[in-house]
Structure formats: structure tokens, C-alpha cells
C-alpha positions in Angstrom: 18.3 31.6 -14.4 20.4 29.8 -11.6 19.1 27.2 -9.3 19.1 29.2 -6.5 16.8 31.9 -8.3 14.6 29.3 -9.0 14.3 28.1 -5.4 13.8 32.0 -4.3 10.6 31.7 -6.6 9.1 29.5 -3.8 8.0 31.1 -0.7 9.4 29.7 2.7 5.9 28.5 3.2 5.9 26.1 0.2 9.1 24.8 1.0 8.0 24.0 4.7 4.3 22.3 3.3 6.6 20.5 0.9 8.8 19.2 3.6 5.9 18.6 5.8 4.3 16.3 2.9 7.4 14.2 2.6 7.9 13.7 6.7 4.2 12.9 6.7 4.3 10.3 4.1 7.3 8.5 5.1 6.5 9.1 8.7 2.9 7.0 8.6 4.7 4.4 6.8 7.1 3.8 9.5 4.5 3.8 12.0 2.3 1.4 10.2 5.1 -1.1 9.4 6.8 -1.0 12.8 3.5 -0.8 15.2 3.9 -2.2 18.5 3.1 -5.8 19.2 0.5 -4.6 22.0 -1.1 -2.3 19.4 -0.7 -3.5 15.9 -1.9 -1.7 12.6 -4.5 -3.5 10.3 -1.6 -4.1 8.2 0.1 -6.3 10.8 -3.4 -8.0 11.7 -3.7 -8.9 8.1 -0.2 -10.3 7.9 -0.7 -12.8 10.7 -4.1 -13.9 8.8 -2.2 -14.1 5.9 -0.1 -16.9 7.7 -3.3 -18.2 9.1 -4.5 -18.7 5.3 -1.7 -20.5 4.4 -1.7 -23.1 7.2 -5.4 -23.7 6.1 -4.3 -24.2 2.6 -2.2 -27.3 3.3 -5.4 -29.4 4.0 -7.8 -27.5 1.6 -8.9 -29.7 -1.6 -9.3 -28.7 -3.9 -7.5 -25.0 -3.7 -9.7 -23.4 -6.5 -10.5 -20.8 -3.8 -7.0 -20.0 -2.9 -5.9 -19.6 -6.5 -8.8 -17.3 -7.3 -8.1 -15.0 -4.3 -4.4 -14.8 -5.3 -5.5 -13.9 -9.0 -8.1 -11.3 -7.5 -4.9 -9.8 -5.7 -3.1 -9.6 -8.8 -6.0 -8.0 -10.5 -6.2 -5.5 -8.0 -2.5 -4.3 -8.3 -2.5 -4.3 -12.0 -5.5 -2.2 -11.9 -3.8 0.2 -9.9 -0.6 0.3 -11.8 -2.5 0.9 -15.0 -4.5 3.7 -13.6 -1.2 5.5 -12.1 0.1 5.1 -15.7 -2.5 7.1 -16.5 -2.4 9.7 -14.4 1.3 10.1 -14.7 0.6 10.6 -18.5 -2.0 13.0 -17.8 0.4 14.9 -15.5 3.2 15.0 -18.2 1.1 16.3 -20.5 0.4 19.5 -18.3 3.9 20.0 -17.8 5.3 22.7 -20.3 1.3 23.4 -20.9 0.4 24.9 -17.5 -1.4 27.9 -18.8 -4.9 27.0 -18.1 -3.9 25.1 -14.9 -2.3 28.4 -13.9 -5.5 30.1 -14.6 -7.5 28.2 -12.7 -5.0 27.8 -9.6 -4.6 31.3 -9.8 -8.6 32.2 -9.6 -8.4 29.6 -6.5 -5.6 31.1 -4.8 -5.6 34.5 -6.0 -1.8 34.3 -6.5 0.4 34.7 -9.7 3.6 32.7 -10.1 5.8 31.8 -13.3 5.3 28.5 -15.2 8.4 26.9 -13.3 6.6 27.1 -10.0 3.4 25.0 -11.4 5.7 22.7 -13.1 7.6 21.7 -10.0 4.1 21.4 -8.2 3.0 18.9 -10.9 6.3 17.4 -10.6 5.9 16.5 -7.0 2.3 14.6 -7.8 4.3 12.8 -10.5 7.1 11.6 -8.3 4.7 10.2 -5.8 2.8 8.5 -8.7 5.8 7.3 -10.0 6.6 5.5 -6.9 3.3 4.5 -6.6 3.3 3.0 -9.9 6.9 1.2 -9.3 5.5 -0.5 -6.5 2.2 -1.9 -7.8 4.3 -3.2 -10.5 6.3 -5.0 -8.0 3.3 -6.1 -5.9 1.6 -7.8 -9.0 5.1 -9.8 -9.8 5.5 -10.7 -6.0 1.7 -12.1 -6.2 2.9 -14.0 -9.0 5.8 -15.4 -7.4 3.5 -16.3 -4.1 1.0 -18.2 -6.8 4.2 -20.2 -7.9 4.8 -21.0 -4.2 1.5 -22.0 -3.4 1.4 -24.5 -6.0 4.5 -26.1 -4.6 2.9 -26.6 -1.2 2.3 -30.4 -0.6 -1.3 -31.4 -0.2 -0.6 -33.2 2.7 0.3 -32.3 6.3 2.2 -35.4 6.6 5.0 -34.1 4.1 7.7 -32.5 5.9 7.9 -29.6 3.7 4.0 -28.5 3.9 3.9 -26.1 6.6 7.5 -24.6 6.0 6.6 -24.2 2.2 3.5 -22.7 3.2 5.3 -20.3 5.8 7.3 -19.3 2.5 4.4 -18.5 0.5 2.5 -16.6 3.4 5.7 -14.4 3.8 5.9 -13.7 -0.1 2.2 -12.7 0.0 3.1 -10.5 3.3 5.7 -8.8 1.4 3.6 -8.3 -1.8 0.7 -7.0 0.5 3.5 -4.8 2.0 4.5 -3.3 -1.4 0.7 -2.8 -2.4 -0.1 -0.7 0.9 3.2 1.7 0.3 1.8 2.1 -3.3 -1.6 3.4 -2.0 -0.1 5.4 0.4 1.9 7.2 -2.5 -1.2 7.3 -4.2 -2.9 8.9 -1.1 -0.4 11.6 -0.7 -0.1 12.4 -4.5 -3.8 13.4 -4.5 -3.0 15.4 -1.4 -0.1 17.2 -3.4 -2.4 18.3 -6.0 -3.6 20.8 -3.2 -0.3 22.7 -3.5 -1.5 24.0 -6.9 -3.9 26.1 -4.5 -1.2 27.2 -2.1 1.1 26.1 0.7 -1.5 26.1 3.5 -3.6 24.1 1.2 -1.1 21.5 0.7 -0.4 21.3 4.7 -4.2 21.0 5.4 -4.4 18.2 2.8 -1.6 16.4 3.9 -2.8 16.6 7.7 -6.3 15.0 6.5 -4.3 12.3 4.6 -2.1 11.6 7.4 -5.2 11.4 9.8 -7.2 9.2 7.4 -4.4 6.5 7.3 -4.0 6.6 10.9 -7.3 6.0 11.7 -7.8 3.4 9.3 -4.8 1.7 10.7 -5.1 2.1 14.3 -8.9 3.2 15.3 -10.8 2.0 12.7 -14.0 -0.8 13.1 -12.1 -3.2 10.6 -9.3 -3.2 13.3 -11.4 -4.1 15.9 -13.1 -6.8 13.9 -9.9 -8.5 13.1 -9.0 -8.4 16.8 -12.1 -10.2 17.6 -10.9 -13.6 17.1 -7.2 -13.3 16.6 -5.5 -15.6 13.7 -4.2 -18.9 14.5 -0.5 -19.0 13.2 0.5 -22.3 14.8 0.5 -25.3 12.3 -1.1 -28.3 13.6 1.3 -31.0 14.7 0.8 -34.3 12.9 0.0 -36.1 15.9 -2.7 -33.9 16.6 -4.1 -34.2 13.2 -3.8 -38.0 13.5 -5.9 -37.9 16.7 -8.4 -35.8 15.4 -8.9 -38.2 12.2 -8.9 -41.3 14.6 -11.7 -39.5 16.7 -14.0 -38.4 13.6 -13.8 -42.2 12.4 -14.9 -43.5 16.0 -17.8 -41.1 15.8 
């Protein structure tokens, strides 16, 4: 059987639903990461707070809280990477042994299809999960790099490298969070791709629901309103202002 013969096993609706899934996955990612400044996404707002966090860290003593926070972020990315590995292993076990899965799917969709079709549908889920796994692992590594940079930030704002180094750590933390968020979106759409086992229209419906959920969480959620209530201050204090504040506290 040639490649063209295999493609004809899928209906035009299947091909359209698959393309629709990919476009929505890439589209919502681009929209979130390139939101307008006057209407930022939750990810954009959190990036500003990450900068504010590192500015506050410069004068925090001791920095146990900051170390614990980065450690928790690393643990989260490691957990999801492990979960993705388990899911990928389960999907690989299904490929080539789709008889039971095909029976359940046929009962739900009232359609019959060759084993190759079911394998491709599972493969779509696996591709999204593999992308998620790679990004979770990279996020875990970047949070580790951020940990090292945070340790290199001087403990006093009198040092000329204090705030530039803190900005470096913040940028690296933002990059790690971006990779983690991309991995989460891949996981969401992998779950949506499971609906393809039922049929093309189920895949389209699941994709639309996933897209709507992601859009709402980033642009119309209560958490976004809370983050905008008091914007993050990402301007490092000047040494003169800090010294003036210290003198005022001494006089009091």
C-alpha cells in the first residue's frame, strides 16, 4: 500500500480536523506570547512579576524563600515530564495492539477503520506529548540555570552588578516559564487529540473547547484581573533613593 493509498483511508473531515488542531495549537501560543501591551496575557503579566521578584531578592536576607520557590518550580516541571513519559509509554504500547481500542472507539463512533488509521490517531497524541516532554525537560534545566544566577546576585544593592545580575536571573526564569507554558499547551491539545478516536467532529469540538479554555485563562480570567489590580514595579531602586530611605528610618 502506497502513501497515497494510506492517506485516502482518512476522510476530508479527518484531514481538516487535524489541520484545525495544529493551527489552533500554534495560534493560541502565538497569541499568548505576542499579546498587545495594552491587553497583556496572564503569562505576560507574570513575566513582569518575575522581574519584580528578582529586584526584591537583591535585598532579601536570607534568601531561603527564593531558593524554595525555584526548587518548587523545578519539581513541578520534573513531575510533568515524568507524567508525559508515562503517557508516551502507554501510547507506544497501544500502537500495533489497537484491537481493543478500535472496538471501544467503534462503539462510540459507529465507524470501522483499518488498524493503520487508529495508529495514526494515537501517533498524533504521542507527537504532542513528545513535544510537551522535551519542553518540560528544558524548563527544568532552565530553572536550574536560574538557580545558579540567583546565587550569583550580590546581596547588596550597592554592588554595581546587583540589579543587572538580578535582571539576568529574571529573564532566564521567564524563558523557563515560557517553555513550561508551551509544554502545558501541548499537553492540553494532546488531550483534545484523544477525541479523534471518536471521530473528526469530536476532534474539532475538543479543539475548540481547549482553545476557548486557554484563551479565557490568559485573557478573561479572574486571576488576570487580580494581577492587574496592582501592577508589578520592575524599576530597580537607585542607590541614592535607598540611602535616603535608610537615613529616614534611622532618624525615626
